[in-house]
C-alpha positions in Angstrom: -0.1 0.3 0.2 2.7 2.4 1.2 4.7 1.6 -2.4 1.3 2.4 -4.0 0.8 5.6 -2.6 4.6 6.5 -3.4 3.8 5.8 -7.1 0.5 8.1 -7.0 2.7 10.8 -5.7 5.4 10.4 -8.1 3.0 10.3 -10.9 1.3 13.5 -9.5 4.4 15.5 -9.2 5.3 14.3 -13.1 2.1 15.6 -13.9 2.7 18.8 -12.3 6.0 19.2 -13.7 4.7 18.2 -17.1 2.0 21.2 -16.8 4.5 23.4 -15.8 6.3 23.1 -18.9 3.4 23.4 -21.0 3.1 19.5 -22.2 -0.1 19.1 -21.0 -2.0 22.0 -22.6 -2.3 22.3 -26.0 -5.8 24.2 -27.0 -5.7 28.1 -27.0 -7.3 30.0 -24.2 -9.7 31.8 -26.4 -9.8 35.2 -23.8 -6.0 35.6 -23.5 -4.0 38.4 -25.4 -0.4 38.1 -23.9 1.7 40.7 -24.7 5.8 40.2 -23.9 7.4 43.6 -23.9 11.3 44.6 -23.4 12.2 46.8 -20.4 12.7 49.4 -22.7 8.9 49.8 -23.7 7.2 48.8 -20.1 6.1 52.1 -19.6 5.2 52.9 -23.4 2.2 54.9 -23.8 1.8 53.8 -27.1 1.7 49.9 -25.6 -1.1 51.3 -23.1 -3.1 52.5 -25.9 -3.0 48.5 -27.8 -3.9 47.2 -24.5 -6.8 49.5 -23.9 -7.7 48.8 -27.4 -7.8 44.8 -27.3 -9.5 45.0 -24.1 -12.5 45.5 -25.7 -12.5 41.5 -27.0 -9.3 40.2 -24.3 -8.2 39.9 -21.6 -5.0 41.4 -22.3 -1.7 40.4 -19.9 1.5 42.2 -20.5 4.5 40.4 -18.8 8.5 41.4 -19.2 11.1 39.3 -20.6 13.2 39.4 -18.1 10.6 38.2 -15.8 9.8 35.1 -17.9 13.8 34.1 -18.3 17.0 34.5 -20.4 16.5 31.1 -22.4 14.4 30.2 -25.6 13.2 27.4 -23.7 12.1 29.3 -20.8 10.0 31.6 -22.7 8.6 28.6 -24.7 7.5 26.6 -21.6 6.0 30.3 -20.2 4.1 30.7 -23.6 2.9 27.2 -24.1 1.8 26.5 -20.2 -0.5 29.5 -20.9 -1.8 29.0 -24.4 -2.5 32.6 -25.2 -5.1 33.2 -28.2 -2.6 35.5 -29.3 0.9 36.1 -28.9 2.7 39.7 -29.2 6.5 40.3 -28.6 7.2 44.0 -28.3 11.0 45.5 -28.2 14.0 45.8 -30.0 15.3 43.6 -32.1 17.7 41.3 -29.9 15.5 41.5 -27.0 14.4 38.1 -27.0 16.3 34.7 -27.3 16.1 33.2 -30.8 16.2 29.9 -32.0 18.6 29.0 -34.7 17.7 26.5 -37.6 20.7 25.5 -39.7 20.3 25.1 -43.6 22.7 24.5 -46.2 25.6 26.7 -44.8 23.2 29.5 -43.5 21.7 30.2 -40.1 18.2 31.1 -39.9 16.5 32.8 -37.0 13.2 32.0 -35.6 11.1 32.9 -32.7 8.5 30.1 -33.9 10.1 28.0 -31.4 7.6 29.8 -28.7 5.0 28.5 -30.4 5.8 25.2 -32.1 3.4 22.2 -30.9 6.5 19.6 -32.3 10.3 20.6 -32.2 11.0 17.8 -34.6 10.5 18.5 -38.3 7.6 20.4 -39.1 7.0 23.1 -36.2 3.1 22.9 -36.6 2.7 26.5 -34.8 -0.7 26.6 -33.2 -0.4 30.1 -31.4 -0.5 33.2 -33.8 2.3 35.1 -32.8 3.5 38.9 -34.0 6.4 41.1 -33.7 6.3 45.1 -33.1 9.8 45.4 -33.2 10.8 49.2 -32.9 13.9 51.2 -32.3 12.2 53.8 -30.4 9.0 55.0 -28.9 8.0 57.1 -32.1 8.3 53.6 -34.3 6.0 51.9 -31.7 3.3 54.6 -31.7 3.4 54.4 -35.5 2.2 50.6 -35.6 -0.4 50.8 -32.7 -2.1 53.6 -34.4 -2.0 52.5 -37.8 -3.2 49.0 -36.2 -6.0 50.7 -34.5 -6.8 53.1 -37.6 -6.8 50.6 -40.2 -9.1 47.8 -37.9 -11.5 50.6 -37.2 -11.9 51.7 -40.7 -11.6 47.9 -42.1 -15.3 48.3 -44.0 -13.9 51.3 -46.2 -11.0 49.8 -47.2 -10.6 49.3 -51.1 -10.7 45.8 -52.5 -7.4 46.2 -54.2 -4.5 43.6 -54.7 -1.2 44.3 -56.0 0.8 41.3 -56.7 4.9 42.6 -57.2 6.6 39.7 -59.2 10.7 39.2 -58.4 13.0 38.7 -60.9 12.6 36.3 -63.7 16.6 35.4 -63.1 16.7 31.5 -62.9 18.1 30.5 -59.4 18.5 26.2 -59.7 16.6 24.4 -59.0 13.6 27.1 -58.7 11.7 28.0 -62.0 11.4 31.4 -60.8 10.2 32.7 -63.9 6.9 31.5 -62.9 6.4 34.5 -60.3 3.7 36.6 -62.5 1.9 33.3 -63.2 1.7 32.2 -59.7 0.7 35.7 -58.8 -2.0 35.7 -61.3 -3.3 32.4 -60.0 -3.4 33.5 -56.8 -5.4 36.4 -57.6 -7.7 34.4 -59.8 -8.4 31.4 -57.0 -8.8 33.8 -54.1 -9.1 37.6 -54.4 -11.1 37.8 -57.6 -13.6 35.7 -56.7 -14.1 38.0 -53.6 -14.4 41.1 -55.3 -10.7 42.5 -55.4 -9.3 44.4 -58.7 -6.0 43.6 -59.4 -2.4 45.4 -60.1 0.6 43.5 -61.4 4.0 44.2 -61.5 6.4 42.6 -64.6 9.6 41.2 -62.7 12.3 43.2 -63.9 16.1 41.6 -64.4 17.7 44.5 -65.3 17.2 47.0 -62.2 18.4 46.2 -58.7 14.9 47.0 -57.4 11.9 48.6 -58.5 11.1 50.5 -55.5 9.2 53.6 -57.0 6.8 51.0 -58.9 5.6 49.7 -55.1 5.7 53.2 -53.7 3.7 54.5 -56.4 0.7 51.7 -56.2 0.9 51.8 -52.4 0.4 55.4 -52.5 -2.7 54.7 -54.3 -4.3 52.6 -51.7 -4.3 48.9 -51.8 -5.5 46.4 -49.2 -3.6 43.1 -49.9 0.0 43.1 -51.4 2.0 39.8 -52.1 5.8 39.6 -53.1 6.7 36.5 -55.1 10.1 35.8 -56.4 13.8 35.8 -55.8 14.8 38.7 -53.4 17.8 39.9 -52.1 19.3 42.2 -49.4 19.9 44.8 -52.4 16.7 44.9 -53.8 14.1 45.3 -50.5 16.1 46.5 -47.3 18.6 48.8 -49.6 16.4 49.3 -52.3 12.7 50.0 -50.7 13.8 50.4 -47.4 16.5 53.4 -48.4 14.6 54.8 -51.6 11.3 53.8 -51.3 10.0 54.3 -47.7 10.5 58.3 -47.5 8.6 58.4 -50.6 5.3 56.8 -49.3 2.6 59.0 -48.0 -0.3 56.5 -48.0 -2.9 56.9 -45.5 -4.5 53.4 -46.2 -2.1 50.7 -44.9 -2.0 47.6 -46.8 -1.2 44.3 -45.4 1.7 42.8 -47.0 2.7 39.1 -47.8 6.0 38.4 -48.9 7.0 35.0 -50.1 10.5 36.4 -51.4 13.9 35.7 -50.2 15.3 38.0 -47.2 12.3 40.7 -46.4 11.4 39.6 -42.8 15.4 39.2 -42.0 15.6 41.3 -38.8 18.5 43.7 -38.7 22.0 42.4 -38.6 24.7 40.6 -41.3 23.3 38.8 -44.1 25.6 37.2 -46.7 28.4 40.3 -46.0 25.6 42.9 -46.0 24.6 45.2 -43.0 21.1 45.8 -43.7 18.0 47.1 -41.8 15.1 44.6 -41.8 12.7 45.6 -44.8 9.6 44.0 -42.8 10.1 45.9 -39.6 11.2 49.5 -41.4 7.8 49.5 -43.4 5.3 48.5 -40.5 7.1 50.9 -38.1 7.0 53.9 -40.7 4.5 56.4 -40.3 3.3 55.5 -43.6 3.8 52.0 -45.4 2.0 48.5 -44.1 -0.1 47.8 -41.3 1.4 44.3 -41.2 4.4 42.5 -43.1 5.0 38.3 -43.3 8.3 37.7 -44.5 11.1 35.4 -44.7 14.4 35.9 -42.5 16.7 34.1 -45.3 15.9 31.9 -47.8 12.2 30.8 -49.2 12.6 28.1 -51.6 9.8 26.0 -52.8 8.5 25.2 -49.6 7.0 29.0 -49.6 4.2 28.3 -52.0 2.2 25.8 -49.9 2.7 28.7 -47.2 1.5 31.4 -49.1 -1.7 29.3 -50.9 -2.6 28.3 -47.1 -2.0 32.1 -45.9 -4.4 33.4 -48.6 -7.0 30.8 -48.6 -7.1 31.5 -44.6 -7.9 35.2 -45.3 -11.1 34.3 -47.2 -12.1 31.2 -45.6 -14.9 31.3 -43.4 -13.9 28.3 -41.3 -11.0 30.5 -40.2 -11.0 33.2 -37.5 -11.2 36.7 -39.6 -7.9 37.4 -37.5 -4.4 37.7 -39.6 -2.8 35.7 -36.9 -5.1 32.6 -37.7 -5.1 32.9 -41.4 -1.4 32.5 -41.0 -1.4 29.7 -38.4 -3.7 28.1 -41.3 -1.1 28.4 -43.7 2.1 27.3 -41.7 0.1 23.9 -41.4 -1.4 24.1 -45.0 -2.0 20.9 -46.7 -5.3 21.4 -47.9 -5.0 23.6 -51.3 -1.6 22.4 -53.4 -3.2 23.5 -56.3 -1.4 26.3 -57.3 2.0 24.8 -55.9 1.5 21.6 -58.0 1.0 23.2 -60.9 4.7 24.8 -60.9 6.2 23.0 -58.6 5.1 19.2 -58.6 7.9 18.2 -56.1 7.6 20.2 -52.5 9.7 18.2 -50.3 9.0 18.1 -46.6 12.0 19.7 -45.9 11.1 23.0 -47.8 7.8 23.1 -45.8 9.4 22.8 -42.5 12.1 25.4 -43.4 9.7 27.9 -44.7 7.4 27.1 -41.4 10.4 27.8 -39.1 11.5 31.1 -40.8 8.4 33.2 -42.2 7.3 35.7 -39.5 4.5 38.2 -39.1 5.5 42.4 -38.4 2.1 43.2 -37.1 -0.6 42.5 -34.6 -1.8 38.5 -34.8 -5.4 39.6 -33.5 -5.5 42.4 -36.4 -8.8 41.9 -38.4 -8.9 40.8 -42.1 -12.5 41.1 -42.2 -15.6 42.1 -40.5 -17.7 38.6 -40.6 -16.1 35.8 -38.7 -16.5 31.8 -38.8 -20.0 30.3 -39.6 -21.5 26.8 -39.0 -22.8 26.5 -42.7 -21.1 25.5 -45.9 -19.4 29.2 -47.7 -18.5 29.6 -50.8 -15.5 30.5 -52.2 -16.6 30.8 -56.2 -19.6 32.4 -57.4 -21.1 30.1 -59.7 -21.9 27.2 -57.2 -24.1 24.7 -58.1 -24.0 21.8 -55.4 -25.0 21.6 -51.7 -24.4 19.0 -48.8 -26.8 17.8 -46.5 -27.4 17.8 -43.7 -26.0 21.1 -42.5 -22.4 19.9 -41.7 -22.8 21.9 -38.3 -24.4 18.7 -37.2 -24.6 15.8 -39.1 -27.9 13.8 -38.9 -26.8 10.0 -39.1 -22.7 10.0 -40.2 -23.7 10.2 -43.7 -23.3 13.3 -45.6 -25.1 13.7 -49.0 -23.8 16.1 -51.9 -26.5 16.8 -54.2 -26.0 19.0 -57.4 -28.2 19.8 -60.3 -25.3 19.7 -62.9 -23.4 17.4 -64.5 -20.0 16.9 -63.2 -16.6 14.9 -64.0 -14.5 14.7 -60.7 -15.7 15.3 -57.3 -13.4 15.2 -54.0 -14.6 15.3 -50.4 -11.9 15.8 -48.0 -12.0 15.9 -44.3 -9.1 17.7 -42.2 -8.5 18.1 -38.2 -7.9 21.7 -36.8 -3.8 20.9 -37.2 -4.6 20.5 -41.1 -4.0 17.0 -41.5 -6.3 14.7 -43.7 -8.4 11.6 -42.1 -10.5 11.5 -44.8 -10.7 11.7 -48.6 -13.2 9.9 -51.4 -13.5 10.3 -55.0 -16.7 10.5 -57.1 -19.0 9.7 -54.0 -22.4 11.7 -53.3 -22.7 10.0 -49.9 -19.9 9.7 -47.4 -19.7 7.8 -44.0 -18.0 9.7 -41.8 -19.3 7.3 -38.7 -15.8 6.2 -38.1 -14.4 9.7 -37.1 -14.6 10.4 -33.7 -16.5 13.6 -31.8 -15.1 16.8 -32.6 -14.7 19.8 -35.0 -13.4 19.0 -38.4 -12.6 21.2 -41.7 -14.0 20.1 -44.8 -13.4 20.7 -48.5 -15.7 19.5 -51.1 -14.5 20.0 -54.7 -16.5 19.4 -58.0 -14.9 20.1 -60.8 -12.7 23.6 -60.5 -15.5 24.6 -57.8 -15.0 25.0 -54.0 -16.8 24.9 -51.0 -15.3 24.9 -47.2 -17.0 24.5 -44.3 -16.6 23.1 -40.6 -17.8 20.2 -39.3 -19.1 19.2 -36.1 -19.5 15.4 -35.3 -21.3 14.9 -31.9 
């Protein structure tokens, strides 16, 4: 009996230790918005303004990094024990311990160690995280003011999309000459069906950057901008950062998604060049962007599933209408490889994993992307929908899903995914699907008939 009691006590102690290290809690606290701030900005009036603004929707907890610890594991354990709904780091570059990922001969810096649910292979981050990296109070104030203004005026933002195609210069083994085509397909597949007009740049090979083209388009008023293609420090930081930023006078602050090398490279020395981080500068500028999602180092083909997932998440009604949630959806995207397969038929798991480690959001992860949130019914991505699903997937009646259509079709595909994006069920050319083997819980469903797609939440009781 005494030995049994000892075993129980040891097990309870082990459970407590694991809980403290954040290993037993794996769901987000929907009410908590966690801000980790460096000592420089503890008394910041701009930070106080952001806290008041976010307290309209969340319980905001502000802690100093020095109170958490000094190592990346200190930060990870603290964050994953609390499992906040959103996480924001506020400070200067270098204020927080960083994780190093080795890739070929380069070292990639990543803060995604804090929010990774797995430390081997693909990090599968599950907490939306943003960075407010500012060199002084003025820059921090710019970020906060743009965030609050943009969110309060979201309904008046123009439905304008700008695609910036990078160089056509071949970089083995990637066929980067497809930059324009990929951006066009992103527009056709996601932005156009949601009522967006587009401006597309042409990929330039002869000039070190085409910063003034970007300046003119941003100043004209756009909502979203995507960089795609070959990027260099000379193109981004020394190009737009030095020559372009002073010319920005926009008062509509776009969200910029970059799937090019070196746009989110923080501050420091890269390949012999000392450069400011373009992502940080354009967000901290008085004008520029409200948020920027960019790569620390080399992007590679693994960026394309990430891109398609993030853009899908912006318009997918199964995803919460906050920017960080669209990015989390993109990090774990295995659902929409259509564009990727067209241009990069082989994207390795290593490439996906590296991209998930090195891309970061400079901006507020709780920033609203649209007024409406998720619904419990099928939502349409295309305008010319001609099929439906019964019963309502929010509450399947008997475990049999029926797909009904009034037109002829050649291909029908039905997929079910868990909340982490893992595929659990896939059927082809079946109008009645048995889902009784799936345990109770919340899932995502994708139905594709020919080139028309519907997505939805599905609750199984």
